[in-house]
C-alpha positions as CSV (number, residue, x, y, z in Angstrom):
1,M,-10.6,-6.1,42.9
2,R,-8.8,-9.5,41.7
3,L,-10.6,-12.0,39.2
4,R,-10.1,-15.7,40.5
5,L,-11.1,-19.0,38.9
6,P,-12.5,-21.6,39.9
7,L,-9.6,-24.0,41.0
8,C,-10.1,-26.8,38.0
9,L,-10.2,-23.9,35.1
10,L,-6.6,-23.4,37.1
11,L,-5.3,-26.8,37.0
12,A,-6.7,-27.3,33.0
13,W,-4.8,-24.8,31.6
14,A,-1.7,-24.4,34.3
15,A,1.7,-25.2,33.4
16,P,2.3,-29.3,33.0
17,V,1.7,-31.2,36.2
18,W,0.8,-34.2,33.9
19,A,3.6,-34.7,31.4
20,G,3.5,-38.1,30.3
21,A,5.7,-41.5,31.0
22,Q,4.5,-44.3,28.3
23,K,5.8,-47.7,30.3
24,Y,7.6,-49.9,27.9
25,E,5.7,-53.1,27.0
26,P,6.8,-56.0,24.5
27,L,5.2,-55.8,21.3
28,A,4.6,-58.4,19.1
29,A,6.5,-58.3,15.7
30,S,3.2,-57.9,13.5
31,V,2.5,-54.6,16.0
32,Q,5.8,-54.2,16.2
33,A,6.3,-53.5,12.2
34,A,2.7,-51.7,12.3
35,L,3.6,-49.2,14.0
36,H,6.8,-48.5,12.9
37,A,5.5,-48.8,8.9
38,T,2.8,-46.2,10.6
39,V,5.5,-43.6,11.6
40,S,8.0,-43.7,8.9
41,D,5.9,-42.5,6.1
42,R,6.4,-38.6,5.9
43,A,3.4,-37.5,3.6
44,A,3.1,-33.4,3.2
45,P,1.1,-32.6,5.8
46,E,-2.4,-31.3,5.2
47,P,-5.4,-31.2,7.0
48,R,-9.3,-32.3,5.9
49,F,-11.7,-30.2,5.9
50,D,-15.3,-30.0,4.8
51,S,-15.5,-26.7,2.6
52,I,-12.3,-24.1,2.3
53,E,-15.1,-22.0,4.7
54,D,-14.9,-24.6,7.4
55,K,-11.0,-24.3,6.7
56,I,-10.8,-20.8,7.4
57,D,-12.7,-21.0,10.7
58,W,-11.3,-23.9,12.4
59,L,-7.8,-22.3,11.6
60,T,-8.8,-18.8,13.1
61,E,-10.7,-20.1,15.4
62,M,-8.6,-22.4,17.0
63,S,-5.3,-19.7,16.1
64,R,-7.4,-17.6,18.4
65,R,-7.8,-20.1,21.3
66,L,-3.7,-20.6,21.1
67,E,-2.3,-17.0,20.4
68,K,-1.6,-16.6,24.0
69,R,0.6,-20.2,24.0
70,I,2.1,-20.0,20.6
71,P,2.9,-15.7,19.7
72,D,4.0,-16.2,16.4
73,R,0.9,-16.3,13.8
74,A,3.3,-18.4,11.5
75,A,4.6,-20.9,14.0
76,R,1.0,-21.4,15.7
77,L,-1.0,-22.0,11.6
78,E,1.9,-24.4,11.0
79,F,1.3,-26.4,14.7
80,L,-2.2,-26.2,14.3
81,K,-2.6,-28.1,10.7
82,T,0.3,-30.5,11.8
83,V,-1.9,-31.2,14.7
84,R,-5.2,-31.6,12.8
85,Y,-3.7,-34.0,9.8
86,E,-1.3,-36.3,12.3
87,A,-4.9,-36.2,14.6
88,Q,-6.8,-37.2,11.2
89,R,-4.5,-39.3,10.2
90,A,-4.8,-41.7,13.7
91,G,-8.3,-41.8,13.6
92,L,-8.2,-39.3,16.8
93,D,-10.5,-36.0,17.2
94,P,-8.0,-32.9,17.0
95,Q,-9.3,-31.3,19.4
96,L,-8.7,-34.0,22.0
97,V,-5.4,-34.2,20.2
98,L,-5.3,-30.5,21.6
99,G,-6.2,-30.9,24.8
100,L,-4.0,-33.7,25.5
101,I,-0.9,-31.4,24.1
102,Q,-2.5,-28.6,27.1
103,V,-2.5,-31.1,29.7
104,E,1.0,-32.8,28.6
105,S,3.4,-30.0,27.8
106,G,1.4,-26.4,27.7
107,F,2.3,-26.3,24.4
108,R,5.8,-26.5,24.6
109,K,8.1,-27.4,22.2
110,Y,10.3,-28.4,24.2
111,A,9.4,-29.5,27.5
112,V,11.0,-32.7,29.5
113,S,9.4,-34.3,32.0
114,S,11.0,-35.7,34.7
115,A,10.7,-39.0,33.2
116,G,11.9,-37.6,30.1
117,A,9.4,-37.8,27.8
118,R,9.9,-35.0,25.4
119,G,7.9,-32.3,23.6
120,Y,4.2,-31.4,22.9
121,M,3.1,-34.9,23.6
122,Q,5.4,-36.0,26.3
123,V,7.4,-38.8,24.2
124,M,8.6,-41.5,26.1
125,P,12.7,-41.9,24.2
126,F,12.3,-45.3,23.9
127,W,9.8,-45.4,21.3
128,L,12.2,-44.8,18.7
129,K,14.2,-47.8,19.2
130,L,10.9,-49.9,19.7
131,I,9.0,-48.6,16.4
132,G,10.9,-45.5,15.2
133,N,14.6,-44.4,13.9
134,P,16.3,-43.5,16.9
135,D,18.6,-40.8,15.6
136,S,15.0,-39.0,14.9
137,N,14.9,-35.5,16.9
138,L,11.3,-36.3,19.6
139,F,11.4,-32.2,19.6
140,H,10.7,-31.8,15.8
141,L,7.0,-31.4,15.3
142,R,5.7,-33.1,12.8
143,T,8.4,-36.0,14.7
144,N,6.4,-35.7,18.0
145,L,2.8,-35.3,17.0
146,R,3.3,-38.4,14.6
147,F,4.7,-40.8,17.3
148,G,2.6,-39.7,20.3
149,C,-0.6,-39.9,18.3
150,T,0.1,-42.8,16.9
151,I,1.0,-43.8,20.5
152,L,-2.3,-42.9,21.9
153,R,-3.9,-44.4,18.6
154,H,-2.1,-48.0,19.6
155,Y,-3.6,-47.5,23.3
156,L,-6.9,-47.1,22.0
157,D,-6.9,-50.3,19.5
158,I,-5.7,-52.3,23.5
159,E,-8.3,-50.8,25.2
160,N,-11.1,-51.5,22.5
161,G,-12.3,-47.7,21.7
162,D,-12.1,-47.3,25.7
163,L,-10.2,-43.5,26.0
164,F,-10.2,-43.2,29.8
165,R,-8.0,-46.1,29.9
166,A,-5.7,-45.4,26.6
167,L,-5.4,-41.9,28.1
168,G,-4.4,-43.7,31.4
169,R,-2.3,-46.0,29.4
170,Y,-0.6,-42.9,27.3
171,N,0.6,-40.9,30.9
172,G,1.4,-44.7,33.1
173,S,-1.2,-44.2,35.1
174,L,-4.1,-46.9,34.1
175,G,-6.3,-46.6,36.2
176,R,-6.5,-43.7,38.2
177,P,-8.9,-40.8,37.1
178,E,-7.0,-37.7,37.5
179,Y,-4.9,-37.6,34.0
180,P,-8.4,-38.7,31.8
181,T,-10.2,-36.1,33.6
182,L,-7.9,-33.3,33.2
183,V,-7.8,-34.0,29.5
184,R,-10.9,-34.2,28.9
185,A,-12.0,-30.9,30.4
186,A,-9.2,-29.2,28.6
187,W,-10.2,-30.7,25.8
188,E,-14.5,-30.3,26.3
189,K,-13.4,-26.2,28.2
190,H,-10.8,-25.0,25.8
191,W,-10.5,-26.8,22.3
192,S,-14.2,-27.9,22.0
193,W,-15.6,-27.2,18.0
194,G,-19.6,-27.8,17.6
195,A,-20.8,-30.5,18.4
196,R,-17.9,-32.8,17.4
197,V,-17.0,-33.2,21.8
198,I,-17.1,-36.7,22.5
199,Q,-17.5,-38.4,26.1
200,A,-14.3,-40.3,27.6
201,Q,-15.4,-43.7,28.2
202,R,-14.9,-45.0,31.8
């Protein structure tokens, strides 16, 4: 007998259908300068852990969960360390960022949406001109995660920490529940880590 998964689980782990289409919004000069400085800093990606044991436990468990999506172990560990570093740098939960990447690109480095969003976190190219360097490559791991995490942090700040609305802005679907619900489901069902699950606000 064939095993049938609930529809909600299939949707949460399916190939991307919710790829991002952040909308261009004029930024104040001070905000633009601050975001530009944030994406320009290229410090080495060494994520923080409470202990060496925590580092080993987290990388081992997240690597196990991601193995089917990124089969190469070295590439998988580099990806996970970069996600954790960039998420922490932006003041985000790394597990949330993993859930967002799952929904946005299905962990496909070269994913391109119908709107032109690119890479793991489906960043729209206009951000390169707005806060970055037009010559930057949004398919580059560090660049894509740096921009994606910075943009999500920006939207969280605009929305005073309201994750539901920030995710809506990130996806270009502000006010609609589908995308924030999918990200929250992916975060909680596939990437939760201990007691670190935080409820998305509505």
